[in-house]
C-alpha positions in Angstrom: 25.6 -15.4 41.0 27.8 -12.4 39.8 26.1 -9.1 39.5 25.1 -7.8 36.1 26.3 -4.5 34.5 22.9 -2.9 35.1 23.0 -3.8 38.8 26.5 -2.5 39.2 25.5 0.8 37.6 22.7 1.5 40.1 23.3 2.9 43.6 22.9 0.5 46.5 19.7 2.1 47.8 18.0 1.7 44.4 19.2 -1.8 43.4 16.8 -4.3 41.8 17.0 -7.7 40.1 16.6 -7.8 36.4 16.1 -11.5 36.6 13.1 -11.2 38.8 11.7 -8.4 36.8 12.0 -10.3 33.5 10.5 -13.4 35.1 7.5 -11.5 36.5 7.0 -9.6 33.3 7.3 -12.8 31.2 4.8 -14.6 33.5 2.3 -11.8 33.2 2.7 -11.5 29.5 2.4 -15.3 28.9 -0.7 -15.6 31.0 -2.3 -12.5 29.4 -1.4 -13.9 26.0 -2.9 -17.2 26.8 -6.2 -15.5 27.9 -6.3 -13.3 24.8 -5.5 -16.3 22.6 -8.3 -18.3 24.1 -10.7 -15.4 23.5 -9.5 -15.0 20.0 -9.7 -18.8 19.3 -13.3 -18.8 20.6 -14.2 -15.9 18.3 -12.3 -17.4 15.4 -14.1 -20.8 16.0 -17.5 -19.1 15.8 -16.6 -17.1 12.7 -15.0 -20.1 11.0 -18.1 -22.2 11.7 -20.3 -19.4 10.4 -18.3 -19.0 7.2 -18.3 -22.7 6.5 -22.0 -23.2 7.0 -22.8 -19.9 5.3 -21.1 -21.1 2.2 -23.2 -24.2 2.2 -26.3 -22.2 2.6 -25.4 -19.8 -0.2 -24.5 -22.7 -2.5 -27.8 -24.4 -1.8 -29.7 -21.1 -2.5 -27.7 -20.5 -5.7 -28.4 -24.0 -6.9 -32.1 -23.4 -6.5 -31.8 -20.0 -8.2 -30.2 -21.7 -11.2 -33.3 -23.8 -11.6 -35.7 -20.8 -11.7 -37.4 -20.3 -15.1 -40.0 -17.9 -16.3 -42.7 -19.1 -18.8 -44.9 -16.2 -19.8 -45.6 -14.5 -16.5 -45.2 -17.6 -14.4 -42.2 -18.4 -12.3 -41.4 -22.2 -12.4 -38.9 -23.9 -10.1 -37.8 -27.5 -10.4 -35.9 -28.0 -7.2 -32.5 -29.7 -8.0 -31.7 -32.8 -6.0 -28.2 -31.4 -5.2 -29.6 -28.3 -3.6 -30.0 -30.0 -0.2 -27.5 -32.8 -0.7 -24.7 -30.7 0.8 -26.3 -30.6 4.3 -25.4 -33.1 7.0 -29.0 -34.0 7.9 -28.5 -33.2 11.6 -30.0 -29.7 11.3 -33.5 -28.7 10.1 -33.6 -27.0 6.7 -36.3 -24.7 5.3 -36.6 -22.9 2.0 -38.9 -20.5 0.1 -39.1 -19.1 -3.4 -41.2 -16.0 -4.0 -42.1 -13.9 -7.0 -41.3 -10.2 -7.4 -44.6 -9.4 -5.8 -43.9 -11.5 -2.7 -46.1 -14.4 -3.7 -44.8 -17.8 -2.6 -43.9 -20.1 -5.4 -42.8 -23.2 -3.4 -41.3 -24.1 -0.1 -42.3 -22.7 3.3 -44.5 -19.7 2.6 -44.2 -18.3 6.1 -40.4 -18.3 6.1 -40.1 -15.1 4.1 -42.7 -13.2 6.2 -40.1 -11.2 8.1 -37.4 -11.3 5.3 -37.0 -8.6 2.7 -37.3 -9.1 -1.1 -33.9 -8.8 -2.9 -33.2 -6.5 -5.8 -29.6 -7.8 -6.2 -27.9 -11.1 -6.6 -26.7 -11.4 -3.0 -26.2 -13.6 -1.1 -27.5 -11.9 2.0 -27.3 -13.6 5.4 -29.5 -13.0 8.5 -30.4 -14.7 11.8 -34.1 -15.0 12.6 -36.5 -17.0 14.8 -38.5 -19.5 12.9 -40.8 -22.1 14.4 -39.3 -21.5 17.8 -35.7 -21.9 16.8 -32.9 -19.6 15.8 -32.1 -20.2 12.2 -29.5 -18.8 9.8 -31.0 -17.7 6.4 -29.2 -17.2 3.1 -31.1 -15.1 0.6 -30.2 -14.7 -3.1 -31.8 -12.9 -6.0 -32.4 -14.2 -9.5 -32.9 -11.6 -12.2 -35.3 -12.8 -14.8 -36.6 -11.3 -18.1 -39.5 -12.7 -20.1 -41.0 -9.6 -21.7 -40.3 -6.0 -21.8 -39.2 -5.8 -18.2 -36.8 -7.6 -15.9 -37.5 -8.5 -12.3 -36.0 -10.3 -9.3 -37.1 -13.7 -7.9 -36.0 -14.2 -4.2 -34.8 -17.5 -2.9 -34.4 -18.1 0.9 -32.7 -21.1 2.4 -32.6 -21.5 6.3 -30.9 -23.9 8.6 -30.9 -24.4 12.4 -27.6 -23.7 14.1 -26.8 -26.7 16.2 -24.2 -28.1 13.8 -22.3 -24.9 13.5 -22.4 -24.5 17.3 -21.0 -28.0 17.7 -18.2 -27.3 15.2 -17.3 -24.0 17.0 -17.1 -25.9 20.3 -15.0 -28.6 18.8 -12.5 -26.1 17.4 -12.3 -24.3 20.7 -11.8 -27.4 22.8 -9.1 -28.8 20.5 -7.2 -25.5 20.6 -7.3 -24.8 24.3 -5.2 -27.9 25.3 -2.1 -27.0 23.3 -2.4 -23.3 24.4 -2.3 -24.3 28.1 0.6 -26.8 27.5 2.6 -24.3 25.6 2.1 -21.6 28.2 3.4 -23.9 31.0 6.4 -24.9 28.9 7.2 -21.3 28.1 7.2 -20.4 31.7 9.7 -23.2 32.5 11.9 -22.2 29.6 11.9 -18.6 30.8 12.9 -19.6 34.3 15.8 -21.7 33.2 16.9 -19.4 30.3 17.1 -16.1 32.2 20.0 -17.3 34.3 22.2 -17.9 31.2 21.1 -14.8 29.5 23.5 -12.4 31.4 26.7 -14.4 31.2 27.9 -12.8 27.9 27.3 -9.3 29.3 29.4 -10.2 32.4 32.3 -11.4 30.1 32.0 -8.2 28.1 32.1 -6.1 31.3 35.3 -7.9 32.5 36.9 -7.3 29.1 36.2 -3.6 29.1 37.2 -3.1 32.7 40.7 -4.7 32.1 41.6 -2.4 29.2 44.1 0.5 29.3 42.5 4.0 28.9 44.0 4.5 25.4 43.1 1.0 24.1 40.4 1.6 21.5 40.9 -1.7 19.6 37.8 -3.7 18.6 36.2 -6.0 21.2 36.9 -9.6 20.2 35.1 -11.5 23.0 32.9 -14.2 21.6 29.3 -13.2 22.2 25.9 -14.6 21.1 24.1 -13.2 18.1 21.7 -11.2 20.3 24.7 -9.3 21.9 26.7 -9.0 18.6 24.7 -5.9 17.6 25.7 -4.3 20.9 29.4 -5.2 20.4 29.3 -4.1 16.7 27.9 -0.7 17.8 30.5 -0.4 20.5 33.3 -1.3 18.1 32.0 1.2 15.6 31.8 3.9 18.2 35.4 3.2 19.3 36.5 3.3 15.7 34.9 6.7 15.2 36.4 7.9 18.4 39.8 6.7 17.3 39.5 8.5 14.0 38.4 11.7 15.7 41.3 11.5 18.1 43.7 10.9 15.2 42.2 14.0 13.4 42.5 16.1 16.5 46.1 14.9 17.2 47.1 15.5 13.6 45.5 19.0 13.6 47.2 20.0 16.8 50.6 18.7 15.5 50.2 20.4 12.2 49.0 23.6 13.7 51.8 23.6 16.2 54.4 23.0 13.5 53.1 25.4 10.9 52.0 28.2 13.3 55.2 28.1 15.3 57.2 29.9 12.6 54.9 32.9 12.0 54.3 33.3 15.7 58.1 33.3 16.3 58.5 35.8 13.6 55.8 38.0 15.0 57.4 37.9 18.5 60.8 38.8 17.0 59.4 41.6 15.0 57.5 43.0 18.0 60.6 42.9 20.2 62.6 44.8 17.6 59.8 47.3 17.1 59.8 48.0 20.8 63.3 49.3 20.6 62.9 51.1 17.3 63.2 54.9 17.5 62.9 55.8 13.8 59.2 56.3 13.0 59.6 55.2 9.4 61.4 52.0 10.4 58.8 51.4 13.1 56.1 51.7 10.4 57.8 49.1 8.3 58.2 46.8 11.3 54.5 47.1 12.1 53.7 46.3 8.4 55.7 43.1 8.6 54.0 42.3 11.9 50.6 42.7 10.3 51.6 40.6 7.3 52.7 37.8 9.7 49.5 38.0 11.7 47.5 37.8 8.4 49.5 34.7 7.4 49.0 33.0 10.8 45.3 33.8 10.8 44.9 32.4 7.3 46.8 29.3 8.2 44.7 28.6 11.3 41.4 29.3 9.3 42.5 26.9 6.6 43.5 24.2 9.1 40.1 24.5 10.8 38.2 24.5 7.5 40.2 21.4 6.4 39.2 19.6 9.6 35.5 20.6 9.1 35.5 19.4 5.5 37.2 16.1 6.4 34.5 15.5 9.0 31.6 16.3 6.6 33.0 14.2 3.8 33.6 11.2 6.1 30.0 11.5 7.4 28.7 11.6 3.7 26.5 14.6 4.2 25.1 15.0 0.7 22.3 16.7 -1.2 21.5 17.9 -4.7 23.3 21.3 -4.9 23.0 23.7 -7.8 26.6 24.7 -8.5 25.6 28.1 -10.0 24.1 29.0 -6.7 27.3 28.0 -4.9 29.3 30.3 -7.2 27.0 33.2 -6.5 27.3 32.6 -2.8 31.1 32.8 -3.0 30.8 36.0 -5.0 28.6 37.6 -2.4 31.1 36.8 0.4 33.9 38.7 -1.3 34.9 42.2 -0.6 33.2 44.6 -3.1 36.5 45.5 -4.8 37.3 41.8 -5.3 33.7 40.9 -6.3 34.0 43.5 -9.2 37.0 41.6 -10.5 35.0 38.3 -10.7 33.2 37.7 -14.0 30.8 34.7 -14.1 29.8 33.5 -17.6 28.0 30.2 -17.1 25.3 29.2 -19.6 21.7 28.4 -18.4 22.2 24.6 -18.4 25.4 24.8 -16.4 24.0 27.4 -14.0 21.1 25.1 -13.2 23.0 21.8 -13.1 22.8 20.0 -9.8 25.7 18.2 -8.1 25.1 15.4 -5.6 27.4 16.4 -2.7 28.1 18.4 0.4 27.2 22.1 -0.1 29.7 23.4 2.4 32.6 21.4 0.9 31.6 22.5 -2.6 31.5 26.1 -1.5 35.0 25.9 0.1 36.3 24.2 -3.1 35.1 27.1 -5.2 36.2 29.8 -2.7 39.7 28.4 -2.5 40.1 28.4 -6.3 38.7 31.9 -6.6 40.8 33.3 -3.7 44.0 31.9 -5.3 43.1 33.5 -8.6 42.3 36.9 -7.0 45.5 36.8 -4.8 48.0 35.8 -7.5 46.6 38.0 -10.3 45.7 41.7 -10.6 43.2 41.6 -13.4 39.8 40.0 -14.1 39.1 36.5 -13.0 36.7 34.6 -15.2 34.4 31.7 -14.3 32.5 29.6 -16.9 30.8 26.3 -16.9 29.5 23.7 -19.4 27.6 20.4 -19.1 28.6 17.5 -21.4 27.3 13.9 -21.2 26.3 14.3 -17.5 29.5 16.0 -16.4 29.7 19.6 -15.2 33.0 21.3 -16.0 33.8 24.5 -14.0 36.7 26.6 -15.2 38.4 29.5 -13.3 40.8 31.6 -15.4 43.2 34.2 -14.2 46.2 36.2 -15.6 48.6 35.5 -12.7 52.1 34.0 -12.9 50.7 30.5 -13.3 52.3 27.3 -12.1 55.3 25.6 -13.6 54.7 22.1 -15.2 57.0 20.5 -12.7 55.1 21.9 -9.8 51.5 21.1 -10.9 51.5 17.9 -9.0 53.3 19.0 -5.9 51.1 22.1 -5.3 48.2 19.8 -4.7 49.8 18.4 -1.6 49.4 20.0 1.8 51.6 22.9 2.7 53.2 23.0 -0.8 53.4 26.3 -2.7 54.7 27.1 -6.1 57.9 29.2 -6.7 55.8 31.8 -8.6 53.9 32.6 -5.4 56.7 34.9 -4.3 56.1 36.8 -1.1 52.3 36.7 -1.3 50.6 35.3 1.8 49.4 31.8 1.7 49.1 28.6 3.6 49.7 25.9 1.0 46.4 24.2 1.9 44.0 25.7 -0.6 44.6 23.4 -3.6 44.9 20.4 -1.4 41.4 21.1 0.0 40.1 21.5 -3.6 41.7 18.2 -4.6 40.1 16.4 -1.6 36.6 17.8 -2.3 36.8 16.9 -6.0 37.9 13.3 -5.4 35.2 12.9 -2.7 32.6 13.9 -5.3 34.0 11.5 -7.9 35.3 14.3 -10.1 38.6 15.4 -11.7 40.9 18.4 -11.2 43.2 19.9 -13.9 45.7 22.7 -13.8 46.4 24.1 -17.3 48.4 27.0 -18.6 46.2 29.8 -20.1 47.2 31.0 -23.5 48.7 34.5 -23.2 49.7 33.9 -19.6 47.9 32.8 -16.5 46.3 29.7 -15.0 43.1 27.7 -15.8 41.7 25.5 -13.0 39.2 23.0 -14.5 37.0 20.9 -12.2 34.8 18.1 -13.6 31.9 16.9 -11.4 29.0 14.5 -12.2 25.6 16.0 -12.4 22.2 14.5 -11.4 18.9 14.8 -13.2 18.4 15.8 -16.8 21.0 16.5 -19.3 20.6 18.0 -22.8 21.2 14.8 -24.8 18.7 12.9 -22.6 16.2 15.7 -23.1 16.7 15.6 -26.9 16.2 11.8 -26.8 13.0 12.2 -24.8 11.6 14.7 -27.2 12.5 12.6 -30.2 10.8 9.5 -28.6 7.8 11.6 -27.7 7.4 12.7 -31.3 7.8 9.1 -32.4 5.1 8.0 -30.0 2.7 10.7 -31.3 3.4 9.6 -34.9 2.7 5.9 -34.0 -0.6 6.9 -32.4 -1.6 8.9 -35.5 -0.8 6.0 -37.8 -2.8 3.6 -35.6 -5.8 6.0 -35.7 -5.6 6.0 -39.5 -5.8 2.2 -39.6 -8.9 0.0 -39.0 -9.4 -0.6 -35.3 -9.0 -4.4 -35.6 -5.4 -4.0 -36.9 -4.1 -2.3 -33.8 -1.8 -4.8 -32.0 1.5 -3.0 -31.7 3.4 -1.8 -28.6 3.8 1.9 -28.0 6.5 3.4 -25.8 5.9 6.4 -23.6 9.4 7.7 -22.4 9.9 8.8 -18.9 9.4 12.5 -18.4 12.8 13.0 -16.7 14.7 11.4 -19.5 15.7 8.3 -17.5 15.3 4.7 -18.9 16.0 2.4 -15.9 12.4 1.9 -14.8 10.1 0.5 -17.4 6.4 -0.5 -16.8 5.1 -3.0 -19.4 1.3 -3.2 -19.8 -0.6 -5.5 -22.1 -4.3 -4.6 -22.5 -7.3 -4.5 -24.7 -8.1 -0.8 -24.5 -7.6 1.3 -27.6 -4.2 2.9 -27.4 -5.3 6.5 -27.9 -7.8 6.1 -25.0 -5.3 4.4 -22.7 -2.7 7.0 -23.5 -4.7 9.4 -21.3 -4.2 7.0 -18.3 -0.5 6.7 -19.1 -0.1 10.5 -19.3 -1.8 10.9 -15.9 0.3 8.1 -14.4 3.6 9.6 -15.7 2.5 13.0 -14.3 2.9 11.4 -10.8 5.7 9.0 -11.7 7.9 11.0 -14.1 10.8 8.6 -13.9 8.9 5.6 -15.3 8.8 4.7 -19.0 5.6 2.9 -20.0 5.3 0.3 -22.8 1.7 -0.4 -23.8 0.8 -3.3 -26.1 -2.8 -3.4 -27.4 -4.3 -6.8 -28.2 -7.7 -8.6 -28.0 -9.0 -10.3 -24.9 -8.8 -14.0 -26.0 -5.3 -13.6 -27.5 -4.2 -11.9 -24.3 -5.3 -14.9 -22.2 -3.8 -17.5 -24.6 -0.5 -15.7 -25.2 0.1 -15.2 -21.4 -0.6 -18.9 -20.7 1.7 -19.9 -23.6 4.5 -17.6 -22.3 5.0 -15.9 -25.6 4.7 -12.3 -24.3 8.0 -10.5 -24.8 8.8 -8.6 -22.7 7.0 -10.1 -19.8 4.1 -7.8 -18.7 4.0 -6.1 -15.3 0.2 -5.6 -15.7 -2.6 -7.2 -17.6 -5.8 -5.4 -18.4 -8.8 -7.0 -20.1 -12.6 -6.5 -20.4 -13.0 -10.3 -20.4 -13.4 -10.5 -16.7 -14.0 -14.2 -16.7 -10.6 -14.9 -18.3 -8.9 -12.7 -15.8 -10.6 -14.5 -12.9 -9.5 -17.8 -14.4 -5.9 -16.6 -14.5 -6.1 -15.5 -10.9 -7.8 -18.7 -9.8 -5.1 -20.7 -11.5 -2.4 -18.9 -9.4 -1.0 -16.5 -12.0 -1.9 -13.2 -10.1 -0.1 -11.4 -7.3 -2.1 -10.3 -4.3 -1.9 -6.6 -3.5 -3.5 -4.6 -0.7 -4.1 -1.3 -2.6 -5.0 1.6 -0.3 -8.0 2.4 -2.6 -9.6 -1.0 -2.1 -12.2 0.3 0.3 -13.7 2.7 -2.3 -14.3 -0.1 -4.8 -17.7 -1.8 -5.0 -17.6 -5.4 -3.7 -18.4 -6.8 -7.2 -15.4 -4.9 -8.7 -12.6 -6.8 -7.0 -11.7 -10.4 -6.0 -9.1 -11.8 -3.6 -7.1 -8.5 -3.8 -5.8 -10.0 -7.1 -8.2 -8.8 -9.7 -9.3 -5.1 -9.7 -11.9 -3.4 -11.9 -11.5 0.2 -12.7 -14.2 1.1 -15.3 -18.0 1.0 -15.4 -19.1 0.0 -19.0 -22.7 -1.0 -19.9 -23.5 -3.3 -22.8 -25.7 -1.1 -25.1 -27.5 -1.2 -28.4 -26.4 1.3 -31.1 -28.1 2.1 -34.3 -27.8 4.4 -37.3 -30.5 7.1 -37.1 -30.6 7.3 -40.9 -31.7 3.7 -41.1 -33.7 3.3 -37.9 -36.0 6.0 -36.6 -35.7 6.9 -32.9 -39.4 5.8 -32.2 -38.8 2.3 -33.6 -35.5 1.7 -31.9 -35.7 -1.4 -29.7 -35.6 -0.5 -26.0 -35.6 -4.1 -24.7 -34.0 -7.4 -25.6 -37.4 -8.8 -26.4 -38.4 -5.9 -28.6 -35.1 -6.3 -30.6 -35.9 -10.0 -31.2 -39.5 -9.1 -32.3 -38.2 -6.4 -34.7 -35.8 -8.8 -36.4 -38.4 -11.5 -36.7 -41.0 -9.2 -38.2 -38.6 -7.3 -40.6 -36.2 -9.9 -41.7 -35.5 -8.7 -45.2 -35.0 -5.1 -44.1 -32.3 -6.0 -41.7 -30.7 -8.9 -43.6 -26.9 -8.4 -43.2 -27.4 -5.1 -41.4 -27.1 -6.4 -37.8 -23.9 -7.0 -36.0 -22.7 -8.3 -32.6 -19.7 -10.0 -31.2 -18.2 -13.2 -32.6 -18.3 -15.0 -29.2 -15.9 -17.7 -30.4 -13.2 -15.1 -31.0 -14.0 -12.4 -28.5 -13.6 -13.0 -24.8 -15.8 -10.1 -23.8 -18.4 -11.2 -26.4 -18.6 -14.7 -24.9 -18.8 -13.2 -21.4 -21.7 -11.0 -22.3 -23.6 -13.7 -24.1 -23.1 -16.2 -21.2 -24.5 -13.6 -18.8 -27.4 -12.8 -21.1 -28.3 -16.4 -21.3 -28.4 -16.7 -17.5 -30.6 -13.6 -17.0 -33.0 -13.6 -20.0 -35.3 -16.4 -21.0 -35.5 -14.7 -24.5 -31.8 -15.1 -25.2 -32.0 -18.0 -27.5 -35.0 -16.4 -29.3 -32.8 -13.4 -29.9 -30.0 -15.6 -31.1 -32.4 -17.3 -33.6 -33.4 -13.8 -34.8 -29.7 -13.0 -35.5 -29.5 -16.2 -37.5 -32.6 -15.3 -39.5 -31.3 -11.9 -40.6 -27.8 -13.3 -41.3 -26.1 -11.0 -38.7 -22.5 -10.0 -39.0 -20.1 -11.1 -36.2 -17.0 -9.1 -35.2 -14.2 -9.5 -32.6 -14.3 -5.9 -31.3 -16.7 -3.1 -30.5 -14.8 -0.4 -32.6 -15.3 -2.5 -35.7 -19.1 -2.7 -35.1 -19.2 1.1 -34.3 -17.4 1.8 -37.6 -20.0 -0.2 -39.6 -23.0 1.5 -37.9 -21.5 5.0 -38.2 -20.9 4.6 -42.0 -24.3 3.1 -42.7 -23.1 -0.4 -43.8 -24.8 -1.7 -40.6 -28.1 -0.6 -39.2 -27.7 -1.9 -35.6 -25.1 -3.3 -33.2 -25.9 -5.4 -30.1 -24.0 -5.6 -26.9 -21.5 -2.9 -27.9 -19.4 -1.6 -25.0 -21.0 1.7 -23.9 -17.6 3.3 -23.3 -16.7 3.1 -27.0 -20.2 4.1 -28.0 -20.4 7.1 -25.8 -17.0 8.3 -26.8 -17.6 7.8 -30.5 -21.0 9.7 -30.4 -19.4 12.5 -28.4 -16.8 12.8 -31.3 -19.6 13.3 -33.8 -20.2 9.7 -35.2 -23.6 9.2 -36.8 -25.0 6.8 -34.2 -27.6 6.8 -31.5 -27.4 4.7 -28.3 -30.0 2.7 -26.4 -29.4 1.8 -22.8 -31.9 -1.1 -22.5 -35.0 -0.6 -20.4 -35.3 -4.3 -19.1 -31.8 -5.0 -17.8 -28.3 -3.6 -18.4 -25.2 -5.7 -18.2 -22.3 -3.8 -16.8 -18.7 -5.0 -17.0 -15.5 -3.6 -15.6 -12.1 -3.7 -17.2 -10.0 -5.9 -14.9 -6.4 -5.5 -13.9 -4.0 -8.1 -12.4 -0.3 -8.1 -11.7 1.2 -11.4 -12.9 3.3 -13.4 -10.4 6.2 -13.4 -12.9 6.1 -9.6 -13.5 9.6 -8.2 -13.9 8.7 -5.0 -12.0 5.6 -5.8 -9.8 6.1 -2.6 -7.8 5.5 -0.5 -10.9 2.3 -2.6 -11.6 1.1 -1.8 -8.1 1.8 1.9 -8.6 -0.4 1.8 -11.8 -3.2 -0.1 -10.0 -3.1 2.6 -7.2 -3.3 5.3 -9.8 -6.2 3.8 -11.8 -8.3 3.4 -8.6 -7.3 6.8 -7.2 -9.5 9.9 -7.7 -7.0 11.1 -10.4 -7.3 7.8 -12.4 -11.1 7.6 -11.9 -11.5 11.2 -13.2 -9.8 10.1 -16.4 -12.3 7.2 -16.7 -15.1 9.6 -16.1 -13.7 12.2 -18.6 -13.1 12.1 -22.3 -12.3 8.4 -22.4 -16.0 7.7 -21.4 -14.8 4.4 -19.9 -16.9 5.1 -16.8 -15.7 5.6 -13.2 -16.5 2.6 -11.1 -15.9 4.4 -7.8 -19.0 6.2 -6.7 -18.7 9.9 -6.0 -16.2 10.6 -8.8 -16.6 13.8 -10.6 -17.0 13.8 -14.4 -19.5 13.2 -17.2 -19.3 9.5 -17.3 -19.7 8.3 -13.7 -21.5 5.1 -12.6 -24.4 7.2 -11.5 -24.8 9.2 -14.7 -24.4 6.1 -16.9 -27.1 4.2 -14.8 -29.4 7.2 -15.2 -29.4 6.9 -19.0 -31.8 3.9 -19.0 -34.6 2.5 -17.0 -33.4 -1.0 -16.8 -32.1 -3.0 -13.9 -28.3 -2.4 -13.6 -26.7 -5.9 -13.4 -22.9 -5.6 -12.9 -20.9 -8.7 -13.9 -19.2 -9.3 -10.5 -15.6 -10.4 -10.3 -15.6 -13.9 -8.7 -15.3 -17.6 -9.2 -18.9 -17.9 -10.5 -17.6 -16.4 -13.8 -15.5 -19.5 -14.4 -18.7 -21.7 -14.7 -19.1 -20.5 -18.3 -15.4 -21.3 -19.1 -15.8 -25.0 -18.4 -14.6 -26.7 -21.5 -17.7 -28.9 -22.1 -20.1 -26.1 -21.1 -18.4 -23.6 -23.4 -18.3 -26.1 -26.3 -22.0 -26.9 -25.9 -22.8 -23.2 -25.7 -20.8 -22.4 -28.8 -22.3 -25.4 -30.7 -25.8 -24.3 -29.8 -25.1 -20.7 -30.7 -23.6 -21.7 -34.1 -26.5 -23.9 -34.9 -29.0 -21.1 -34.2 -27.2 -18.1 -35.6 -25.7 -19.8 -38.6 -28.3 -22.4 -39.7 -27.5 -22.4 -43.4 -23.9 -21.3 -43.3 
């Protein structure tokens, strides 16, 4: 077998076999991978079996929890037949239901002896010994309310673990066989494949060894894809080497050609000066020698600088460079006498304009133009600059002899000088360097005659960043946005359904984030302002709508333009969209800070903490008679029907998605829900599609009380001076979170992800905890309206409406229809 390149490059005393090394390493890695894979499969099998059977346990417990009822002070459970129908029958099953005081209601009373009572929905899983066997227990809580207080009933369901152990063993056994087979097959493939792996390298070696030393043409030997990157890199290197050699050869040839004449002149002048006896003639000779030396020095400097600039431009070394600073740097490098002749008159915009390019090349461009103006004129040299439509124009004006029209093209070539240059020293490279730099920066160069005599050199270069027209447009759009917000505030809240544009702060318009949400535009504008503070190049278009129309319009595909982010307080509708495959998953870095109930599948994210509260007008209802519980509200309406007829308001749950969500959750928790609904019907309650409309009615006295109003709106309105008082119920408090999701068909999903990150970050949560009063869902946030401060305003059990598939139960078409039919029969009996 021929030796490889690597073996040929190593001394004989240190030779080794790459083939054996690769084979040994591959064998070790394959065996180690097989062991690790088997360990992983074993762990995965156990975890998979646990997850599968835990879900069955939790489903059984939740099914029992759904049958829990409270009559008076008695907990009643009618065990559903389906609660145990999901088990296989090969394991033993135990269950227990206990009251808030720990008293057994039904089931195995001793099962809960070592298990804690729950004060949350759960489920919570634990392993424990029961009746001599290791069992897995799923515990769930059921919040119930039958009077002035709410409490938790705990349900435990336990199962022995033989079935899950059998499933884990089956998964492991079925997985080990293919792992072993694949490991052996991989070893065989490695053994036979290594021998053919080095053939292309040997062919490449032979090709390179047979080349002449000056042959830098590309390698054309056919090679596999894996070696093509090496060949491409080698060809690119040889191409760069060839270009460098051409530049060096050209530079040497040009230098030899151009420097030969001044050097020959210097030599001749020196030889004559050596024989000169007249001091005055000798002085003139030395003067000519000095002039020739200056010319030769300038020529060599220009040749070297041209080579340097050519190299930098070919390597595309660029950055944002302020041209005003470049001009100042050129001025500082001049002799004091010449610097005093240079007058710079650039306006502020031009002096601060940034050019995308190479700073050294731009500096040499300006220096050459300025040097020419100073050399060929005796007066003041003026520099001015203007910015128009994204182009920077730099003008250098002198009072020299100028350039004839017929020579203005030829003087831009290398080693070409105008006839007006006379005997002044020069290399003929300055303007050619200027032309090359301008063209490399996508600009334009003009040589114009100056009125009154002289030359004007104008250079156009594209700028980056803001320009005056874009800034004026941004300010105009900003004023327009402010006007739109003011007009919206002057209208009734229910009429707000227009889109508002918030221009990018840097004046650009190529990145547009479109958000459709249910939050009032003036409130949400604070989030947009905070977001644009971190993403100044993003324009935000926000369209305000209601929760149910948002859901229906998105499914119908009538949103134009398509949104990059949807935000709704109707969490159940958002979960339905995600469950039906309309949401994009995103691993936000702030996910770990969110409570478990405030996100689902990394597709739906909650970013607010908003309780459902009771509001009332203090002029119509005294503080001491304000209802503090759901039961007390029902009793007050039943006993004072005429007083409150037409004066009570809540959501129209057929029109409002969030209203339906809150009503469905109330019905699950409270056994007094339908009694309260009947009380609404008795007093002929008013029904609205939004919290702001209810708030307006209570604040102006046309309504006495509003039920299930979002606390975020209520707290903010009260802080603004509205004539309302707020009750955070003392029995239980429903808390919802505004949910965000990124649609799968979003035009700019990355911008949607950026906004999700901002809303969940400390900066976004501080806005939620600030003047918006939407409430920060992330614990530990600083501000007035945090989850901790909101929870502390009442004595009731905080019951967050968790984001998850369970919310979709109430969206079942038949269940929703029955619920709405029952609601309408009760709340509108005579209407």
